[in-house]
C-alpha positions, 0 to 999 in steps of 0.5 A: 909487517903489520905488528900485534899488540901485547894487548891484541895477542891477549885478546887472541888467546883468551877467543880461543879457550873460549871456543876451545871451551865451547868445542863439542867433547867426544860425547859418545865416548862418555855415554859409552864410559858410564852406561856400557858396565849394564849392557847383558848379551842374552843367549835363548835355549829351547831346550836344553842344550838347544841355544834359539837366539842371542839378543841385548839387554841391560840392567836397571836394577840389582837384579832386573835385566830389560828386552824385548818380548821376540827376545825371550818367546819359546824360551825355556831357558836363559844364559846372560852375562854383562858384555864389559864390565862381567863375564860370568855367566849366570841364568835369569827367568821372566818376572814382568813381559808384555808381547804388545810392546814387545818388553820384558823384565828378566831376574838375575841369579846374580846382582847385576855390577851396575844398572842405568837410569830411566828418563822418567820425564818424556821424550825427548825432542825430536832432533835429539842425539842419540846412541843405541848400545847392543850385540849386533851380529854376537859382536859384544858391546858396540854404540851407535850413533843417530838422532830421533828422528820421530814418534810413529803413533799407531791409528788404532791402539794409539802405541807409540814408537820412537822411532830412530837413525841411530842403527838396529840389527839382528843380535841388538835387540831389547837394548837401550837407546840414550840420550847424551847423558847416557840415560835410557828413554826407549829399548830398541826392538826393530827395523823396516828394512824395506827403507833406510834409517827406520829403527824404532825403540818402545818409550819408557811409559810401557815399561813402568808399569812391567817394573813396577809389577816387579816390585809389588811381588817382592 
């Protein structure tokens, strides 16, 4: 039987440590831990007690929540709650919106327990890992993993959308699309059901003008 000396055992020990150090951590769990507290469930009412739809959103400042325009379109009243960090319902008022980019900003009746950071340096490279947070079909606080599959540009308007493989279901619209560090790179907005993994999000560049507008009016 071949004998292994002390030096060889020592080398194997440190090699195993090096391999372990380079193994990927539980990245999705860490992203969820850092971001889920900012996720909001939105109930849209078209009358005093007539519930119209349910959507998602996320806090970007003390009293500001971002979602989709189509989530709040036609709303007479909004009720919101943070799905993992604060179960208390609160009122919301739309203070900025863009139908073209399917984005809206809601002001809360009280402060958010936490809020997310927006990526300001542009879109990550195609093929980067991304995560979505939302409330699909009314199930609160669901995280999903995928890739930034591409960047789609409309021929006439030049408007860009992020194509991602992370699933977006009804109720998830308005949730954040996050990079692997938990930074927001876009807002989930739609899915093309004619194909597979054809999910789309509005990039941050269309959100910043709305937030600046709100800040100027404060």
